[in-house]
PyMOL Python script that loads the backbone (N, CA, C, O; Angstrom):
from pymol import cmd

cmd.read_pdbstr("""\
ATOM      1  N   MET A   1       4.004  28.712 -22.461  1.00  0.00           N
ATOM      2  CA  MET A   1       4.414  30.023 -22.919  1.00  0.00           C
ATOM      3  C   MET A   1       5.660  29.919 -23.792  1.00  0.00           C
ATOM      4  O   MET A   1       5.795  30.630 -24.788  1.00  0.00           O
ATOM      5  N   VAL A   2       6.576  29.016 -23.402  1.00  0.00           N
ATOM      6  CA  VAL A   2       7.789  28.835 -24.194  1.00  0.00           C
ATOM      7  C   VAL A   2       7.431  28.253 -25.564  1.00  0.00           C
ATOM      8  O   VAL A   2       8.018  28.634 -26.577  1.00  0.00           O
ATOM      9  N   ASP A   3       6.484  27.348 -25.590  1.00  0.00           N
ATOM     10  CA  ASP A   3       6.069  26.766 -26.866  1.00  0.00           C
ATOM     11  C   ASP A   3       5.490  27.822 -27.810  1.00  0.00           C
ATOM     12  O   ASP A   3       5.482  27.635 -29.027  1.00  0.00           O
ATOM     13  N   LEU A   4       5.008  28.926 -27.249  1.00  0.00           N
ATOM     14  CA  LEU A   4       4.451  30.005 -28.059  1.00  0.00           C
ATOM     15  C   LEU A   4       5.459  31.116 -28.348  1.00  0.00           C
ATOM     16  O   LEU A   4       5.102  32.155 -28.904  1.00  0.00           O
ATOM     17  N   GLY A   5       6.742  30.889 -27.964  1.00  0.00           N
ATOM     18  CA  GLY A   5       7.793  31.818 -28.337  1.00  0.00           C
ATOM     19  C   GLY A   5       8.442  32.595 -27.202  1.00  0.00           C
ATOM     20  O   GLY A   5       9.417  33.309 -27.436  1.00  0.00           O
ATOM     21  N   MET A   6       7.929  32.479 -25.972  1.00  0.00           N
ATOM     22  CA  MET A   6       8.544  33.203 -24.860  1.00  0.00           C
ATOM     23  C   MET A   6       9.871  32.546 -24.497  1.00  0.00           C
ATOM     24  O   MET A   6       9.986  31.321 -24.527  1.00  0.00           O
ATOM     25  N   LYS A   7      10.859  33.342 -24.158  1.00  0.00           N
ATOM     26  CA  LYS A   7      12.145  32.799 -23.716  1.00  0.00           C
ATOM     27  C   LYS A   7      11.943  32.095 -22.375  1.00  0.00           C
ATOM     28  O   LYS A   7      11.145  32.552 -21.557  1.00  0.00           O
ATOM     29  N   PRO A   8      12.660  30.982 -22.135  1.00  0.00           N
ATOM     30  CA  PRO A   8      12.511  30.251 -20.875  1.00  0.00           C
ATOM     31  C   PRO A   8      12.696  31.133 -19.636  1.00  0.00           C
ATOM     32  O   PRO A   8      11.925  31.012 -18.684  1.00  0.00           O
ATOM     33  N   ILE A   9      13.685  32.006 -19.625  1.00  0.00           N
ATOM     34  CA  ILE A   9      13.910  32.836 -18.444  1.00  0.00           C
ATOM     35  C   ILE A   9      12.731  33.766 -18.198  1.00  0.00           C
ATOM     36  O   ILE A   9      12.391  34.044 -17.048  1.00  0.00           O
ATOM     37  N   ASP A  10      12.109  34.244 -19.257  1.00  0.00           N
ATOM     38  CA  ASP A  10      10.947  35.119 -19.093  1.00  0.00           C
ATOM     39  C   ASP A  10       9.740  34.345 -18.579  1.00  0.00           C
ATOM     40  O   ASP A  10       8.947  34.876 -17.801  1.00  0.00           O
ATOM     41  N   ALA A  11       9.598  33.110 -19.003  1.00  0.00           N
ATOM     42  CA  ALA A  11       8.512  32.271 -18.504  1.00  0.00           C
ATOM     43  C   ALA A  11       8.702  31.980 -17.012  1.00  0.00           C
ATOM     44  O   ALA A  11       7.741  31.995 -16.244  1.00  0.00           O
ATOM     45  N   LEU A  12       9.943  31.715 -16.611  1.00  0.00           N
ATOM     46  CA  LEU A  12      10.224  31.474 -15.193  1.00  0.00           C
ATOM     47  C   LEU A  12       9.937  32.722 -14.367  1.00  0.00           C
ATOM     48  O   LEU A  12       9.341  32.640 -13.293  1.00  0.00           O
ATOM     49  N   ARG A  13      10.360  33.867 -14.867  1.00  0.00           N
ATOM     50  CA  ARG A  13      10.102  35.125 -14.151  1.00  0.00           C
ATOM     51  C   ARG A  13       8.607  35.389 -14.036  1.00  0.00           C
ATOM     52  O   ARG A  13       8.137  35.853 -12.997  1.00  0.00           O
ATOM     53  N   SER A  14       7.864  35.098 -15.088  1.00  0.00           N
ATOM     54  CA  SER A  14       6.428  35.366 -15.045  1.00  0.00           C
ATOM     55  C   SER A  14       5.729  34.502 -13.999  1.00  0.00           C
ATOM     56  O   SER A  14       4.676  34.873 -13.481  1.00  0.00           O
ATOM     57  N   ALA A  15       6.319  33.356 -13.696  1.00  0.00           N
ATOM     58  CA  ALA A  15       5.733  32.467 -12.699  1.00  0.00           C
ATOM     59  C   ALA A  15       6.083  32.863 -11.277  1.00  0.00           C
ATOM     60  O   ALA A  15       5.523  32.310 -10.330  1.00  0.00           O
ATOM     61  N   ALA A  16       6.989  33.801 -11.105  1.00  0.00           N
ATOM     62  CA  ALA A  16       7.414  34.195  -9.757  1.00  0.00           C
ATOM     63  C   ALA A  16       7.324  35.704  -9.565  1.00  0.00           C
ATOM     64  O   ALA A  16       6.444  36.194  -8.856  1.00  0.00           O
ATOM     65  N   ILE A  17       8.210  36.415 -10.179  1.00  0.00           N
ATOM     66  CA  ILE A  17       8.301  37.862  -9.973  1.00  0.00           C
ATOM     67  C   ILE A  17       7.039  38.575 -10.443  1.00  0.00           C
ATOM     68  O   ILE A  17       6.483  39.397  -9.716  1.00  0.00           O
ATOM     69  N   ALA A  18       6.584  38.265 -11.655  1.00  0.00           N
ATOM     70  CA  ALA A  18       5.411  38.950 -12.197  1.00  0.00           C
ATOM     71  C   ALA A  18       4.166  38.675 -11.355  1.00  0.00           C
ATOM     72  O   ALA A  18       3.361  39.577 -11.121  1.00  0.00           O
ATOM     73  N   ASP A  19       4.008  37.431 -10.901  1.00  0.00           N
ATOM     74  CA  ASP A  19       2.850  37.110 -10.058  1.00  0.00           C
ATOM     75  C   ASP A  19       2.912  37.848  -8.731  1.00  0.00           C
ATOM     76  O   ASP A  19       1.889  38.340  -8.253  1.00  0.00           O
ATOM     77  N   ALA A  20       4.082  37.935  -8.132  1.00  0.00           N
ATOM     78  CA  ALA A  20       4.235  38.666  -6.869  1.00  0.00           C
ATOM     79  C   ALA A  20       3.876  40.135  -7.062  1.00  0.00           C
ATOM     80  O   ALA A  20       3.198  40.728  -6.223  1.00  0.00           O
ATOM     81  N   GLU A  21       4.325  40.716  -8.155  1.00  0.00           N
ATOM     82  CA  GLU A  21       4.004  42.118  -8.433  1.00  0.00           C
ATOM     83  C   GLU A  21       2.514  42.296  -8.699  1.00  0.00           C
ATOM     84  O   GLU A  21       1.912  43.262  -8.229  1.00  0.00           O
ATOM     85  N   LEU A  22       1.919  41.379  -9.441  1.00  0.00           N
ATOM     86  CA  LEU A  22       0.496  41.430  -9.738  1.00  0.00           C
ATOM     87  C   LEU A  22      -0.340  41.420  -8.457  1.00  0.00           C
ATOM     88  O   LEU A  22      -1.375  42.080  -8.369  1.00  0.00           O
ATOM     89  N   LEU A  23       0.128  40.664  -7.477  1.00  0.00           N
ATOM     90  CA  LEU A  23      -0.572  40.556  -6.192  1.00  0.00           C
ATOM     91  C   LEU A  23      -0.116  41.605  -5.177  1.00  0.00           C
ATOM     92  O   LEU A  23      -0.575  41.607  -4.035  1.00  0.00           O
ATOM     93  N   SER A  24       0.783  42.489  -5.590  1.00  0.00           N
ATOM     94  CA  SER A  24       1.371  43.512  -4.705  1.00  0.00           C
ATOM     95  C   SER A  24       2.030  42.884  -3.482  1.00  0.00           C
ATOM     96  O   SER A  24       1.946  43.414  -2.374  1.00  0.00           O
ATOM     97  N   LEU A  25       2.686  41.745  -3.702  1.00  0.00           N
ATOM     98  CA  LEU A  25       3.374  41.022  -2.630  1.00  0.00           C
ATOM     99  C   LEU A  25       4.872  40.911  -2.885  1.00  0.00           C
ATOM    100  O   LEU A  25       5.532  40.066  -2.280  1.00  0.00           O
ATOM    101  N   GLN A  26       5.430  41.747  -3.770  1.00  0.00           N
ATOM    102  CA  GLN A  26       6.835  41.636  -4.127  1.00  0.00           C
ATOM    103  C   GLN A  26       7.776  41.854  -2.953  1.00  0.00           C
ATOM    104  O   GLN A  26       8.944  41.472  -3.024  1.00  0.00           O
ATOM    105  N   ASP A  27       7.289  42.466  -1.868  1.00  0.00           N
ATOM    106  CA  ASP A  27       8.145  42.631  -0.690  1.00  0.00           C
ATOM    107  C   ASP A  27       8.194  41.362   0.156  1.00  0.00           C
ATOM    108  O   ASP A  27       9.001  41.272   1.082  1.00  0.00           O
ATOM    109  N   LYS A  28       7.333  40.369  -0.152  1.00  0.00           N
ATOM    110  CA  LYS A  28       7.272  39.133   0.629  1.00  0.00           C
ATOM    111  C   LYS A  28       7.608  37.888  -0.183  1.00  0.00           C
ATOM    112  O   LYS A  28       8.134  36.919   0.364  1.00  0.00           O
ATOM    113  N   ILE A  29       7.313  37.902  -1.480  1.00  0.00           N
ATOM    114  CA  ILE A  29       7.507  36.708  -2.320  1.00  0.00           C
ATOM    115  C   ILE A  29       8.034  37.113  -3.692  1.00  0.00           C
ATOM    116  O   ILE A  29       8.110  38.300  -4.009  1.00  0.00           O
ATOM    117  N   GLY A  30       8.391  36.137  -4.492  1.00  0.00           N
ATOM    118  CA  GLY A  30       8.759  36.384  -5.882  1.00  0.00           C
ATOM    119  C   GLY A  30      10.234  36.229  -6.202  1.00  0.00           C
ATOM    120  O   GLY A  30      10.592  35.920  -7.338  1.00  0.00           O
ATOM    121  N   THR A  31      11.095  36.438  -5.214  1.00  0.00           N
ATOM    122  CA  THR A  31      12.536  36.267  -5.402  1.00  0.00           C
ATOM    123  C   THR A  31      13.121  35.631  -4.146  1.00  0.00           C
ATOM    124  O   THR A  31      12.495  35.642  -3.086  1.00  0.00           O
ATOM    125  N   LEU A  32      14.314  35.084  -4.271  1.00  0.00           N
ATOM    126  CA  LEU A  32      15.007  34.518  -3.117  1.00  0.00           C
ATOM    127  C   LEU A  32      15.856  35.611  -2.482  1.00  0.00           C
ATOM    128  O   LEU A  32      16.988  35.856  -2.898  1.00  0.00           O
ATOM    129  N   ASP A  33      15.305  36.249  -1.491  1.00  0.00           N
ATOM    130  CA  ASP A  33      15.997  37.321  -0.774  1.00  0.00           C
ATOM    131  C   ASP A  33      15.801  37.139   0.724  1.00  0.00           C
ATOM    132  O   ASP A  33      14.804  36.559   1.154  1.00  0.00           O
ATOM    133  N   THR A  34      16.739  37.628   1.517  1.00  0.00           N
ATOM    134  CA  THR A  34      16.643  37.575   2.974  1.00  0.00           C
ATOM    135  C   THR A  34      15.347  38.216   3.432  1.00  0.00           C
ATOM    136  O   THR A  34      14.993  39.314   3.001  1.00  0.00           O
ATOM    137  N   GLY A  35      14.643  37.517   4.312  1.00  0.00           N
ATOM    138  CA  GLY A  35      13.415  38.039   4.890  1.00  0.00           C
ATOM    139  C   GLY A  35      12.153  37.718   4.110  1.00  0.00           C
ATOM    140  O   GLY A  35      11.049  37.979   4.590  1.00  0.00           O
ATOM    141  N   LYS A  36      12.296  37.153   2.906  1.00  0.00           N
ATOM    142  CA  LYS A  36      11.122  36.806   2.115  1.00  0.00           C
ATOM    143  C   LYS A  36      10.730  35.349   2.356  1.00  0.00           C
ATOM    144  O   LYS A  36      11.563  34.522   2.726  1.00  0.00           O
ATOM    145  N   LEU A  37       9.453  35.053   2.140  1.00  0.00           N
ATOM    146  CA  LEU A  37       8.983  33.672   2.175  1.00  0.00           C
ATOM    147  C   LEU A  37       9.557  32.972   0.949  1.00  0.00           C
ATOM    148  O   LEU A  37       9.626  33.564  -0.128  1.00  0.00           O
ATOM    149  N   ALA A  38       9.966  31.727   1.104  1.00  0.00           N
ATOM    150  CA  ALA A  38      10.572  31.035  -0.034  1.00  0.00           C
ATOM    151  C   ALA A  38      10.058  29.607  -0.136  1.00  0.00           C
ATOM    152  O   ALA A  38      10.181  28.815   0.797  1.00  0.00           O
ATOM    153  N   ASP A  39       9.492  29.306  -1.263  1.00  0.00           N
ATOM    154  CA  ASP A  39       9.192  27.939  -1.648  1.00  0.00           C
ATOM    155  C   ASP A  39      10.158  27.647  -2.784  1.00  0.00           C
ATOM    156  O   ASP A  39      10.232  28.403  -3.752  1.00  0.00           O
ATOM    157  N   ILE A  40      10.900  26.547  -2.667  1.00  0.00           N
ATOM    158  CA  ILE A  40      11.995  26.279  -3.596  1.00  0.00           C
ATOM    159  C   ILE A  40      11.830  24.903  -4.220  1.00  0.00           C
ATOM    160  O   ILE A  40      11.472  23.946  -3.533  1.00  0.00           O
ATOM    161  N   VAL A  41      12.086  24.801  -5.505  1.00  0.00           N
ATOM    162  CA  VAL A  41      12.200  23.511  -6.178  1.00  0.00           C
ATOM    163  C   VAL A  41      13.566  23.463  -6.843  1.00  0.00           C
ATOM    164  O   VAL A  41      14.107  24.492  -7.249  1.00  0.00           O
ATOM    165  N   ALA A  42      14.113  22.272  -6.951  1.00  0.00           N
ATOM    166  CA  ALA A  42      15.385  22.088  -7.651  1.00  0.00           C
ATOM    167  C   ALA A  42      15.173  21.107  -8.794  1.00  0.00           C
ATOM    168  O   ALA A  42      14.454  20.117  -8.663  1.00  0.00           O
ATOM    169  N   VAL A  43      15.811  21.402  -9.907  1.00  0.00           N
ATOM    170  CA  VAL A  43      15.731  20.569 -11.096  1.00  0.00           C
ATOM    171  C   VAL A  43      17.143  20.361 -11.630  1.00  0.00           C
ATOM    172  O   VAL A  43      18.036  21.152 -11.327  1.00  0.00           O
ATOM    173  N   PRO A  44      17.362  19.312 -12.420  1.00  0.00           N
ATOM    174  CA  PRO A  44      18.696  19.131 -13.004  1.00  0.00           C
ATOM    175  C   PRO A  44      18.919  20.145 -14.115  1.00  0.00           C
ATOM    176  O   PRO A  44      17.976  20.549 -14.796  1.00  0.00           O
ATOM    177  N   GLY A  45      20.129  20.542 -14.288  1.00  0.00           N
ATOM    178  CA  GLY A  45      20.440  21.447 -15.383  1.00  0.00           C
ATOM    179  C   GLY A  45      19.937  22.861 -15.151  1.00  0.00           C
ATOM    180  O   GLY A  45      19.662  23.262 -14.020  1.00  0.00           O
ATOM    181  N   ASN A  46      19.821  23.596 -16.221  1.00  0.00           N
ATOM    182  CA  ASN A  46      19.461  25.005 -16.160  1.00  0.00           C
ATOM    183  C   ASN A  46      18.140  25.225 -16.899  1.00  0.00           C
ATOM    184  O   ASN A  46      18.122  25.205 -18.130  1.00  0.00           O
ATOM    185  N   PRO A  47      17.037  25.435 -16.180  1.00  0.00           N
ATOM    186  CA  PRO A  47      15.754  25.620 -16.852  1.00  0.00           C
ATOM    187  C   PRO A  47      15.679  26.904 -17.672  1.00  0.00           C
ATOM    188  O   PRO A  47      14.793  27.045 -18.515  1.00  0.00           O
ATOM    189  N   ALA A  48      16.600  27.847 -17.438  1.00  0.00           N
ATOM    190  CA  ALA A  48      16.640  29.052 -18.265  1.00  0.00           C
ATOM    191  C   ALA A  48      17.145  28.729 -19.669  1.00  0.00           C
ATOM    192  O   ALA A  48      16.904  29.486 -20.609  1.00  0.00           O
ATOM    193  N   GLU A  49      17.841  27.612 -19.808  1.00  0.00           N
ATOM    194  CA  GLU A  49      18.312  27.164 -21.115  1.00  0.00           C
ATOM    195  C   GLU A  49      17.386  26.109 -21.712  1.00  0.00           C
ATOM    196  O   GLU A  49      17.199  26.058 -22.928  1.00  0.00           O
ATOM    197  N   ASN A  50      16.801  25.259 -20.846  1.00  0.00           N
ATOM    198  CA  ASN A  50      15.904  24.197 -21.297  1.00  0.00           C
ATOM    199  C   ASN A  50      14.734  24.116 -20.330  1.00  0.00           C
ATOM    200  O   ASN A  50      14.848  23.497 -19.272  1.00  0.00           O
ATOM    201  N   ILE A  51      13.619  24.729 -20.675  1.00  0.00           N
ATOM    202  CA  ILE A  51      12.459  24.810 -19.786  1.00  0.00           C
ATOM    203  C   ILE A  51      11.910  23.436 -19.422  1.00  0.00           C
ATOM    204  O   ILE A  51      11.237  23.295 -18.400  1.00  0.00           O
ATOM    205  N   ARG A  52      12.179  22.438 -20.223  1.00  0.00           N
ATOM    206  CA  ARG A  52      11.695  21.073 -19.941  1.00  0.00           C
ATOM    207  C   ARG A  52      12.302  20.511 -18.653  1.00  0.00           C
ATOM    208  O   ARG A  52      11.776  19.548 -18.094  1.00  0.00           O
ATOM    209  N   GLN A  53      13.402  21.101 -18.178  1.00  0.00           N
ATOM    210  CA  GLN A  53      13.995  20.651 -16.908  1.00  0.00           C
ATOM    211  C   GLN A  53      13.014  20.857 -15.757  1.00  0.00           C
ATOM    212  O   GLN A  53      13.112  20.169 -14.741  1.00  0.00           O
ATOM    213  N   THR A  54      12.074  21.786 -15.893  1.00  0.00           N
ATOM    214  CA  THR A  54      11.093  22.009 -14.820  1.00  0.00           C
ATOM    215  C   THR A  54      10.148  20.830 -14.654  1.00  0.00           C
ATOM    216  O   THR A  54       9.400  20.770 -13.678  1.00  0.00           O
ATOM    217  N   GLU A  55      10.171  19.903 -15.583  1.00  0.00           N
ATOM    218  CA  GLU A  55       9.355  18.692 -15.492  1.00  0.00           C
ATOM    219  C   GLU A  55      10.054  17.599 -14.676  1.00  0.00           C
ATOM    220  O   GLU A  55       9.490  16.527 -14.462  1.00  0.00           O
ATOM    221  N   LYS A  56      11.290  17.874 -14.220  1.00  0.00           N
ATOM    222  CA  LYS A  56      12.105  16.860 -13.537  1.00  0.00           C
ATOM    223  C   LYS A  56      12.484  17.299 -12.122  1.00  0.00           C
ATOM    224  O   LYS A  56      13.646  17.194 -11.730  1.00  0.00           O
ATOM    225  N   VAL A  57      11.526  17.779 -11.369  1.00  0.00           N
ATOM    226  CA  VAL A  57      11.765  18.279 -10.008  1.00  0.00           C
ATOM    227  C   VAL A  57      12.245  17.144  -9.112  1.00  0.00           C
ATOM    228  O   VAL A  57      11.643  16.070  -9.083  1.00  0.00           O
ATOM    229  N   PHE A  58      13.341  17.389  -8.375  1.00  0.00           N
ATOM    230  CA  PHE A  58      13.831  16.365  -7.440  1.00  0.00           C
ATOM    231  C   PHE A  58      13.903  16.873  -6.000  1.00  0.00           C
ATOM    232  O   PHE A  58      14.209  16.107  -5.087  1.00  0.00           O
ATOM    233  N   PHE A  59      13.622  18.157  -5.796  1.00  0.00           N
ATOM    234  CA  PHE A  59      13.684  18.718  -4.436  1.00  0.00           C
ATOM    235  C   PHE A  59      12.600  19.779  -4.303  1.00  0.00           C
ATOM    236  O   PHE A  59      12.446  20.642  -5.167  1.00  0.00           O
ATOM    237  N   VAL A  60      11.845  19.699  -3.195  1.00  0.00           N
ATOM    238  CA  VAL A  60      10.798  20.690  -2.926  1.00  0.00           C
ATOM    239  C   VAL A  60      10.886  21.123  -1.468  1.00  0.00           C
ATOM    240  O   VAL A  60      10.883  20.290  -0.561  1.00  0.00           O
ATOM    241  N   MET A  61      10.965  22.434  -1.252  1.00  0.00           N
ATOM    242  CA  MET A  61      10.926  22.998   0.103  1.00  0.00           C
ATOM    243  C   MET A  61       9.848  24.075   0.123  1.00  0.00           C
ATOM    244  O   MET A  61       9.808  24.952  -0.740  1.00  0.00           O
ATOM    245  N   LYS A  62       8.976  23.991   1.124  1.00  0.00           N
ATOM    246  CA  LYS A  62       7.920  24.994   1.294  1.00  0.00           C
ATOM    247  C   LYS A  62       7.968  25.503   2.711  1.00  0.00           C
ATOM    248  O   LYS A  62       7.873  24.734   3.667  1.00  0.00           O
ATOM    249  N   GLU A  63       8.117  26.816   2.840  1.00  0.00           N
ATOM    250  CA  GLU A  63       8.171  27.472   4.150  1.00  0.00           C
ATOM    251  C   GLU A  63       9.202  26.819   5.074  1.00  0.00           C
ATOM    252  O   GLU A  63       8.971  26.682   6.275  1.00  0.00           O
ATOM    253  N   GLY A  64      10.339  26.420   4.501  1.00  0.00           N
ATOM    254  CA  GLY A  64      11.435  25.854   5.270  1.00  0.00           C
ATOM    255  C   GLY A  64      11.333  24.372   5.566  1.00  0.00           C
ATOM    256  O   GLY A  64      12.224  23.808   6.200  1.00  0.00           O
ATOM    257  N   VAL A  65      10.254  23.722   5.114  1.00  0.00           N
ATOM    258  CA  VAL A  65      10.065  22.286   5.341  1.00  0.00           C
ATOM    259  C   VAL A  65      10.315  21.551   4.024  1.00  0.00           C
ATOM    260  O   VAL A  65       9.742  21.899   2.992  1.00  0.00           O
ATOM    261  N   ILE A  66      11.183  20.526   4.070  1.00  0.00           N
ATOM    262  CA  ILE A  66      11.480  19.738   2.875  1.00  0.00           C
ATOM    263  C   ILE A  66      10.380  18.695   2.702  1.00  0.00           C
ATOM    264  O   ILE A  66      10.134  17.875   3.586  1.00  0.00           O
ATOM    265  N   TYR A  67       9.724  18.745   1.543  1.00  0.00           N
ATOM    266  CA  TYR A  67       8.661  17.802   1.226  1.00  0.00           C
ATOM    267  C   TYR A  67       9.116  16.715   0.278  1.00  0.00           C
ATOM    268  O   TYR A  67       8.511  15.645   0.216  1.00  0.00           O
ATOM    269  N   ARG A  68      10.175  16.982  -0.457  1.00  0.00           N
ATOM    270  CA  ARG A  68      10.704  15.981  -1.392  1.00  0.00           C
ATOM    271  C   ARG A  68      12.197  16.205  -1.535  1.00  0.00           C
ATOM    272  O   ARG A  68      12.663  17.335  -1.680  1.00  0.00           O
ATOM    273  N   ASN A  69      12.948  15.091  -1.489  1.00  0.00           N
ATOM    274  CA  ASN A  69      14.390  15.164  -1.692  1.00  0.00           C
ATOM    275  C   ASN A  69      14.844  13.846  -2.292  1.00  0.00           C
ATOM    276  O   ASN A  69      15.327  12.962  -1.584  1.00  0.00           O
ATOM    277  N   ASP A  70      14.689  13.722  -3.578  1.00  0.00           N
ATOM    278  CA  ASP A  70      15.030  12.476  -4.279  1.00  0.00           C
ATOM    279  C   ASP A  70      16.527  12.214  -4.348  1.00  0.00           C
ATOM    280  O   ASP A  70      16.937  11.096  -4.661  1.00  0.00           O
ATOM    281  N   ARG A  71      17.342  13.203  -4.067  1.00  0.00           N
ATOM    282  CA  ARG A  71      18.788  13.020  -4.108  1.00  0.00           C
ATOM    283  C   ARG A  71      19.298  12.437  -2.794  1.00  0.00           C
ATOM    284  O   ARG A  71      20.424  11.944  -2.737  1.00  0.00           O
ATOM    285  N   GLY A  72      18.489  12.484  -1.739  1.00  0.00           N
ATOM    286  CA  GLY A  72      18.838  11.856  -0.482  1.00  0.00           C
ATOM    287  C   GLY A  72      19.857  12.590   0.356  1.00  0.00           C
ATOM    288  O   GLY A  72      20.347  12.043   1.344  1.00  0.00           O
ATOM    289  N   THR A  73      20.186  13.807  -0.010  1.00  0.00           N
ATOM    290  CA  THR A  73      21.137  14.573   0.775  1.00  0.00           C
ATOM    291  C   THR A  73      20.446  15.814   1.312  1.00  0.00           C
ATOM    292  O   THR A  73      19.632  16.434   0.629  1.00  0.00           O
ATOM    293  N   ALA A  74      20.775  16.156   2.512  1.00  0.00           N
ATOM    294  CA  ALA A  74      20.194  17.355   3.128  1.00  0.00           C
ATOM    295  C   ALA A  74      20.874  18.597   2.569  1.00  0.00           C
ATOM    296  O   ALA A  74      22.074  18.577   2.293  1.00  0.00           O
ATOM    297  N   PRO A  75      20.129  19.657   2.406  1.00  0.00           N
ATOM    298  CA  PRO A  75      20.748  20.897   1.931  1.00  0.00           C
ATOM    299  C   PRO A  75      21.722  21.436   2.981  1.00  0.00           C
ATOM    300  O   PRO A  75      21.508  21.273   4.183  1.00  0.00           O
ATOM    301  N   GLN A  76      22.783  22.071   2.517  1.00  0.00           N
ATOM    302  CA  GLN A  76      23.764  22.662   3.425  1.00  0.00           C
ATOM    303  C   GLN A  76      23.252  23.982   3.944  1.00  0.00           C
ATOM    304  O   GLN A  76      22.626  24.738   3.201  1.00  0.00           O
ATOM    305  N   ARG A  77      23.506  24.277   5.208  1.00  0.00           N
ATOM    306  CA  ARG A  77      23.084  25.545   5.796  1.00  0.00           C
ATOM    307  C   ARG A  77      24.286  26.373   6.122  1.00  0.00           C
ATOM    308  O   ARG A  77      24.150  27.487   6.629  1.00  0.00           O
TER     309      ARG A  77
END
""", "prot")
cmd.dss("prot")
cmd.show_as("cartoon", "prot")
cmd.util.cbc("prot")
cmd.orient("prot")
């Protein structure tokens, strides 16, 4: 989408917020808010400035379980 002219932040939103709204699940998913289900990935840098950073995932958490942590440090709670 970015290659076709969409701003990186809008492409990121379309992959989360817009999909949650499309599925009428915005009260459960789509943003990082208290009480919502959260699947999280971490990338270096700011993907809102450089969407290619999304190709360099180093941390993955799904439903509170860490599946990948290439940095070797546990997240702080």
